[in-house]
Structure formats: C-alpha cells, structure tokens
Residue, then its C-alpha position, 0 to 999 in steps of 0.5 A: m082852528n083853534d090852534p093858533r099855529d094852524i091859523i097861520d099855517k093853513g089860513a090864507m096870508t093877510t097884507m100885514q103878513f105880507v108887510i111883515v115879510a117886507i120888513t124881514v127884506l129891509l132887515n136882511a138889506l141892512d146886512g147887504f149894505d153893512v157888509l158890502a160897505i166896508s167892500v165898497s170901502g177897500p181902496g179908501i181904507m187902503s190909501e188912507w192907512g197904507i195897507d197892503r191886500a193881505q192887511l186889508g182881506v182881514i179887515l174885510s173878515m172883522e165883521l164876519i168874525g162878529m157875525a159868527f158869534g151874534s148868530i151863534l150866541l144870540g139865536g139861542v137868546a131869540d129862541k128863548y126870549g122871543r124874536r121881536s126883542m132880539t130884532l130890536g136889540c140887534l137894531m140898535v147894536m148895528a146903528f151904534g157899531m155902524y156910527m162908531a166906525t166912522t170914528a176909526t183911527s186906525p185899522t185896529t180901532l176899525s177892526l173892533w167897531r166891525v166886529f161889535t157890528g157883526l154881532g148885532i147882525g148875526g143875531m138879526l140873522s138868526t132872528t130874521n129866518a125864524v120870523v119870515a118862517e112863523f109869520s108865512n103859511n105852509r104854502r108860501r113859506a118856501m118863497c117867503i123865505s127866498m124874498m127874505v133872502i132877496g133883501y141881501p143883494i138889494g142892500g148891496i145894489f143900494c149900497g153899490e149905487i149910495g157908494k158910486a154916488l158918495l164917493d165921486a162926491t167924496g173923493s172915496n171918503w169911506r166913512t160916509m158909507f158907515i154914516s148912512g149905514a147908521v141912519m138906515s138901522a135906526a130908522l128900522i127900529p120904530v117900524v119894528y116896533f109899531l109894526v111886527p108882534e111877537s111870533i105866534h108860534w113862539l108864544a104857542r110853544k113858549q106860553p110865557a105869562g099873558a101868553l093868550e092875551k098876546i096871541n090874541a093880540a097878534l092875531t088881531k093885528l095880523g087880521h086874523a080871528a082870536v082863539n079861546a084858549l092856548p095849545a096843549i103842550p105836552a110836559d116832556l116837550r116843555k123841557k126841550s132846549v136850544l141844545d137839541i139841535f144835537s139830538p139824535s133826531l136833528a144832528m146829522i141834519t145840523i152838521l150837514v147843512t152847517c158843512a153845506y153852508f159853510f163851503h158855498i159861503i166860502t165861494f159866496y164872499y170872495i166876490l162880494k168882498w173882493t169884486p171893487t178892490l179887484v177892479v180898482q187895481m186893474g186900473m178902473n176908478a172906485s165908483a165904477a168898481s162899486g158899479v161892478l158890484t152893483w150888478a153882482n146884486v142885482g144878479g142875486a136879487l134876480g137868482g133869489a127870486a128865480f129860486g122862490l119860483l123854481t121852489t113851486r116846480f122842482g125838488l129842493k134839494p135837487l134844485s140847490i144842488a144845481i145851482l151851487l154847481l152853477a154858482a162855481v162855475g160862475v165864479t170860475l169865469f168871474g176870474r178869467s173875465e176881461p179887464n173891462i167894465t162890460s165884461l167884469s159886469y156880466w160875469a159878476a152878475f152871472a156869479g151873483f145870481f147863482g150865490n145868492a140862490g145858493v143861500s136862498g136853498l140853504y136858507s129854506i133847508v134850514a127853516y124846514a128842518f128845524p122845529t120852533h123851539v130851536r129854529a133861531t138856535g139852528t139857524g144861528f148854529v148854521i149861519g154862525v159857524g157857516r160865517g166862518g167860511a166867509v171869515l176865511s175867504p177875503m183872508i185866503a183870497g188876499y193871501l193868494l192875490q198878495s202871493g202872485t196868484t192869477l186871478a184866474n187860478v184865485g177864482m178857481v180856488m175860491a169856486i171849490g166851496s160851492l161845489l163841495a157844498a153840493g157834494v155835501l147835500c147829496f148826503l142830506k135825507m129829510g124824508t120824513d119829519k124826525t123832529a120830537d114835537a112833530a105832533v104839536t109844532d109847526t114843521k109838519t112838512s107838507p107831502s111835496m116837501k117831504a118828497s123834495m128833500a128826500 
C-alpha cells in the first residue's frame, strides 16, 4: 500500500492508534464535564445571586452559544491548518475560560466567560470527530467514533461524583467545579502535544511543506512502515474548499443531518441541564441531585457502548432512528417519575442511555458523510448549528417551568425534539459515495455501510 491513507484505512490498528482514540475520549469527556459543571452549579448560582429559573436557563445556555460559534468557525480552521494545532489551541482556551469563570462576580460576567469557554469546546468537538475518524481503520471506525462519544457521559459521571464530593465539602461553593475543569484541561495539553501527531489523512490531502517527512514521522509513531512518495492529488481536487459542504453532492446531507442533530439536542440537553435543579426543587439536597445526574450519564455511557456494538449487526440509519424514538420515550417518562431518588435515577439513566446513543448515531453518520477536506468543517457546521438546539433547550424548559407548566407536560414537550430528529433521518439517502473526491480520499464507504445508510 503506497497511499498512506490506505495504510490507516485497510491495515490493522496499532496500539498507538488505540491510544489516540482513547485521548479523544478524554477530550470529549472535558466537554461533558464542563457542560454539566454549570448544571451541577445551578442551585448554588441561584442562591448566591438570587435569580429565578428563567434567568438561570439563560446562564445555562451561554457556553452553548460559544460552542455553536466555535464549531462553525473553527471547524474550517482545522481543515485548513490541521487537527493537532487546533486541538492544542482549543485546550488552552478551555483551561483559561474555566478558570476565569471562578472569578465571576455577577451573572453577566459568568455568562461572558461561559461563551468564551464554549468557543474552545466547539472547536474541540468539530476537530475530535475528524481525529478519531482519521486515526481508525475502516473496520473499526464506527466503533471508535462511538467510543469517543462515550467520553461525554464519562465526563458527566466524573462531574457528578466530583460535584457530590465538593458540594458536600464546601457547602455548595460552585466555583470549585470550574477550578477542577481548568486543571483537567491544562493537564491534557502536554498529553496531546507529545502523543498525537498530525492526521495522516489531512497531510496526504493538503500536502503542506514537508508533508512526506511529516507523514512518515506520524506513520513511524503509529507503528507503521514509511512510504516513498505522496499520493497524487488531481488539480481540480486541490481547488476544493470548505464550502463544499453546500455543494450539490453534499448540501442535502448537510441540511438533513444538521436538522436531525438540532432537534435531538433540544431533547438531550433538557435532561443534562435541568436535572440537578429540578431534583433540588423537589426537596432533595444538591449532592443527591448531582447523583441523579450521574445516573443519567451512566446510562449515556452504556448507551454509547451499546450503540457501537449494535452497528456491527444493524444498519446505521435504521438503528439511529429507532434509538431516537426511544430517547423521546425516556424523556417523557422521566417527567412522570415519582419524586424520589430511586425513581428519578432510574428514568434519568433510561433517558441518558438512548439520548447519548442517538448522539453516537448522528456523529457516526457525520463522519461517514463528509470527505477529508471538509470533515471538520462539516462536523463543525452540524454541531454548531445543532448546538443552537442546546441553546434553546434550557431556555424553553426554563420558561415552561416558570410559567407553571407541570413537569410531566414539560417532559412531553421537550421529547418532541427526538421524534422530529427520527423523522428527518427517514429522508436521508446515502446509497452511494457521491463526494467529488471519492477516488482519492478516505471516504470510500464500505458496501455494508452503503446498504445500511440507504
């Protein structure tokens, strides 16, 4: 195999490739920790500044606004300048933003730092999906993407357990949550710097100065043999830009997957953002509320793992649709749960299981849908616009709750998002690889995937 991309795509995965996939799990876990840190902190923030649930809903949405802009804007930067530098830059932004959140003296300053942190998280999300897809082989790509997505609930589980310990020890001092997040983000900077090389797919497609030497250095680090020459890239393909996600061959896929992600995230983030506050307002303490959120993320981790295993037996599209329908059921039943820790934890885990499995399905579809030169851009656009649903979710729920709508009815309303996502995916057609660089990129879809996506 003279094409270095074929070495990655068709060869057996080495230990180092699995290590890089594991690092992307940790990077995604930071997203889960940070997003849920503000959720766990919600009761303390309300108490300190005397704000109501509608005002808290706005604060809960702030980093999601940053994520949306970061995903859309920085995904294109990762496609243009590389995955590794973007990952390192986003980690620096996240570490600084999380630390500065601890200095906030009002809802306004906290909101500004949450937007700043969200920019880093958004850029990270668009980049890590590309990284895990480009460091895994064809056989294990869907599984590796599912494992990366599991990082989000793992970060949430860690956040929940840290939250219980810190809130018990400090008397609901919410700032300690963000100190923990800043430390963890900073700790991953040297890990990425020393262990993660630049994407071989990106280097082979972009061919910057010294590309052959960089590709061979990366192949050697991964445990593969070096190559003698760069693959030939036709001149017309070199002219392609990140705007190709709106080309005739990709535009409909971009629109449908973005809409599906947007709708599902409205449902998914309702559970993630409001669970701790709702449990506290049922009369339970903050550490118990954090424990219920932990169970939601335990369910999410198990759901992502189960989805990865099921992709080897079922088609990706029908499997994703079925799981999205069950996610809607889970959120509805959570809203009708008995007001006790056992029942709330059970239904939170159920909703988290199918909610995160649905996210795994959508991430996998995104990774297979976009070719290398727009993979981070396409991922960033889908996640960025889709995170608009995450911005709206806590706001919608906050206003519904503030208006006196019962929790059962709020759950039914918020579950509609996943139902709409399932409906949108019914129109998705990917029977053949329609991308313009199918012959030279890593997006040659396997026969089984072609059939399953149709």
